[in-house]
PAPA-580172 format. One record per residue: residue number from 1; residue in one letter; x, y negated, z of N, C-alpha, C in turn. Coordinates in Angstrom, 2 decimals, padded with zeros to 5 digits. Example, Ala and Ser with C-alpha at 12.3 -4.5 7.8 and 13.67 -1.06 7.14 Angstrom:
% PAPA-580172
[atom 1,A,[013.19,005.69,007.80],[012.30,004.50,007.80],[013.20,003.30,007.80]]
[atom 2,S,[012.85,002.25,007.08],[013.67,001.06,007.14],[012.90,-000.03,007.87]]
//
This chain:
% PAPA-580172
[atom 1,X,[030.39,-003.76,-001.76],[030.02,-002.88,-000.77],[030.27,-001.57,-001.07]]
[atom 2,X,[030.61,-000.63,-000.19],[030.91,000.77,-000.45],[029.82,001.59,000.38]]
[atom 3,X,[029.16,002.65,-000.19],[028.36,003.34,000.44],[028.97,004.83,000.20]]
[atom 4,X,[029.17,005.59,001.44],[029.74,006.81,001.27],[028.69,007.81,001.89]]
[atom 5,X,[028.59,009.06,001.16],[027.53,009.97,001.40],[028.33,011.31,001.44]]
[atom 6,X,[027.93,012.20,002.41],[028.52,013.49,002.49],[027.38,014.55,002.93]]
[atom 7,X,[027.46,015.63,002.22],[026.55,016.73,002.73],[027.20,018.14,002.26]]
[atom 8,X,[026.26,019.14,002.40],[026.75,020.56,002.11],[025.83,021.09,001.08]]
[atom 9,X,[026.50,021.79,000.13],[025.67,022.55,-000.87],[024.68,021.76,-001.61]]
[atom 10,X,[025.07,020.52,-001.93],[024.22,019.66,-002.72],[024.66,019.61,-004.27]]
[atom 11,X,[023.66,019.68,-005.05],[023.91,019.45,-006.58],[024.19,018.03,-006.98]]
[atom 12,X,[023.56,017.06,-006.16],[023.61,015.64,-006.45],[023.08,014.71,-005.43]]
[atom 13,X,[023.42,013.60,-005.42],[022.95,012.67,-004.37],[022.57,011.32,-005.10]]
[atom 14,X,[021.47,010.61,-004.61],[021.13,009.47,-005.15],[021.13,008.41,-003.89]]
[atom 15,X,[021.49,007.09,-004.06],[021.48,005.99,-003.04],[020.60,005.05,-003.51]]
[atom 16,X,[019.66,004.58,-002.66],[018.48,003.61,-002.95],[018.55,002.50,-001.95]]
[atom 17,X,[018.07,001.35,-002.43],[017.87,000.05,-001.69],[016.83,-000.70,-002.37]]
[atom 18,X,[015.81,-001.18,-001.57],[014.93,-002.09,-002.21],[014.11,-001.51,-003.45]]
[atom 19,X,[013.82,-000.11,-003.34],[013.12,000.63,-004.44],[013.73,000.82,-005.61]]
[atom 20,X,[015.12,000.54,-005.66],[015.86,000.90,-006.76],[017.14,001.60,-006.51]]
[atom 21,X,[017.58,002.48,-007.53],[018.60,003.31,-007.45],[020.02,002.48,-007.50]]
[atom 22,X,[020.81,002.58,-006.41],[022.09,001.88,-006.45],[023.17,002.68,-007.17]]
[atom 23,X,[023.00,004.03,-007.20],[023.99,004.93,-007.77],[023.48,006.41,-007.61]]
[atom 24,X,[024.13,007.22,-008.45],[023.92,008.75,-008.35],[025.19,009.39,-008.65]]
[atom 25,X,[025.21,010.58,-008.21],[026.46,011.36,-008.56],[026.14,012.94,-008.41]]
[atom 26,X,[026.98,013.72,-008.95],[026.87,015.20,-008.79],[027.80,015.59,-007.78]]
[atom 27,X,[027.27,016.56,-007.00],[028.24,017.26,-005.93],[027.80,016.68,-004.51]]
[atom 28,X,[028.75,017.05,-003.48],[028.44,016.90,-002.01],[028.69,015.51,-001.54]]
[atom 29,X,[029.82,015.13,-001.92],[030.49,013.78,-001.41],[030.57,012.77,-002.42]]
[atom 30,X,[030.22,011.52,-002.02],[030.46,010.48,-002.98],[030.71,009.09,-002.28]]
[atom 31,X,[031.22,008.23,-002.97],[031.22,006.86,-002.57],[030.78,005.91,-003.83]]
[atom 32,X,[029.88,005.18,-003.57],[029.22,004.37,-004.51],[029.55,002.80,-004.19]]
[atom 33,X,[030.07,002.06,-005.22],[030.44,000.73,-004.94],[029.41,-000.16,-005.58]]
[atom 34,X,[028.79,-001.11,-004.83],[027.59,-001.87,-005.39],[028.02,-003.29,-004.96]]
[atom 35,X,[027.84,-004.26,-005.89],[028.13,-005.59,-005.68],[027.05,-006.34,-004.61]]
[atom 36,X,[027.55,-006.75,-003.51],[026.44,-007.31,-002.65],[025.42,-008.32,-003.25]]
[atom 37,X,[025.86,-008.89,-004.32],[024.75,-009.93,-004.85],[023.62,-009.22,-005.42]]
[atom 38,X,[023.82,-007.89,-005.77],[022.60,-007.13,-006.17],[021.55,-006.96,-005.11]]
[atom 39,X,[021.95,-006.96,-003.83],[021.25,-006.75,-002.83],[020.49,-008.00,-002.24]]
[atom 40,X,[020.98,-009.18,-002.55],[020.54,-010.25,-001.99],[020.95,-010.54,-000.51]]
[atom 41,X,[020.54,-011.69,000.05],[020.94,-011.92,001.47],[020.11,-011.46,002.35]]
[atom 42,X,[020.41,-011.14,003.53],[019.59,-010.62,004.73],[019.72,-009.19,005.00]]
[atom 43,X,[018.87,-008.68,005.86],[018.97,-007.34,006.14],[018.35,-006.39,004.98]]
[atom 44,X,[019.07,-005.34,004.82],[018.64,-004.56,003.52],[018.76,-003.05,004.00]]
[atom 45,X,[017.74,-002.23,004.05],[017.80,-000.77,004.36],[018.36,000.03,003.11]]
[atom 46,X,[019.17,000.86,003.37],[019.78,001.62,002.37],[019.63,003.18,002.80]]
[atom 47,X,[019.12,003.90,001.85],[019.09,005.39,002.16],[019.51,006.31,001.01]]
[atom 48,X,[019.75,007.54,001.37],[020.37,008.48,000.54],[019.38,009.77,000.33]]
[atom 49,X,[019.28,010.38,-000.83],[018.49,011.60,-001.03],[019.46,012.59,-001.60]]
[atom 50,X,[019.63,013.77,-001.29],[020.21,014.79,-001.79],[019.48,015.98,-002.22]]
[atom 51,X,[019.97,016.66,-003.25],[019.20,017.96,-003.79],[020.17,019.16,-004.02]]
[atom 52,X,[019.37,020.21,-003.66],[020.16,021.41,-003.95],[019.38,022.44,-004.67]]
[atom 53,X,[018.89,021.83,-005.95],[017.97,022.72,-006.69],[016.82,021.82,-007.23]]
[atom 54,X,[015.84,022.33,-007.84],[014.68,021.64,-008.40],[013.58,021.36,-007.31]]
[atom 55,X,[012.88,020.36,-007.47],[011.65,020.24,-006.61],[011.86,019.58,-005.37]]
[atom 56,X,[010.77,019.18,-004.67],[010.87,018.49,-003.42],[011.37,019.28,-002.41]]
[atom 57,X,[011.02,020.69,-002.57],[011.40,021.53,-001.29],[012.94,021.69,-001.20]]
[atom 58,X,[013.68,021.40,-002.36],[015.09,021.53,-002.32],[015.84,020.10,-002.17]]
[atom 59,X,[014.94,019.11,-001.48],[015.54,017.82,-001.28],[015.75,017.54,000.11]]
[atom 60,X,[016.65,016.66,000.43],[016.81,016.24,001.79],[017.02,014.72,001.95]]
[atom 61,X,[016.54,014.07,002.78],[016.60,012.62,002.95],[017.48,012.22,004.20]]
[atom 62,X,[018.51,011.34,004.10],[019.24,010.91,005.06],[018.49,009.75,005.81]]
[atom 63,X,[018.85,009.57,006.97],[018.24,008.54,007.87],[018.59,007.15,007.14]]
[atom 64,X,[017.83,006.15,007.13],[018.22,004.90,006.52],[019.09,004.27,007.29]]
[atom 65,X,[019.95,003.37,006.65],[020.95,002.57,007.43],[020.66,001.14,006.95]]
[atom 66,X,[020.55,000.22,007.91],[020.34,-001.25,007.55],[021.67,-002.02,007.71]]
[atom 67,X,[021.94,-002.73,006.51],[023.10,-003.58,006.57],[022.63,-004.88,006.50]]
[atom 68,X,[023.46,-005.93,006.73],[023.16,-007.37,006.54],[024.12,-008.05,005.69]]
[atom 69,X,[023.57,-008.57,004.64],[024.38,-009.32,003.65],[024.27,-010.77,004.05]]
[atom 70,X,[025.61,-011.31,004.17],[025.72,-012.69,004.60],[026.27,-013.57,003.37]]
[atom 71,X,[025.86,-014.86,003.47],[026.34,-015.71,002.51],[027.80,-015.94,002.72]]
[atom 72,X,[028.61,-016.18,001.71],[030.12,-016.50,001.85],[030.21,-018.06,002.19]]
//
């Protein structure tokens, strides 16, 4: 599975699902590849957080996206 994130003036981005980090990067735009097996089957909400400096005031949260992982 690929998750793409884009933003402006960000120092870094982190992508999360089920309370764990799927991937992190420095910069505005990124694509993170995650094996679907790590997510399990069923509906999984994925969300991203970007930062443009230190502290919560410099963070931005994207709207969550829900995907469905199907059995092969």
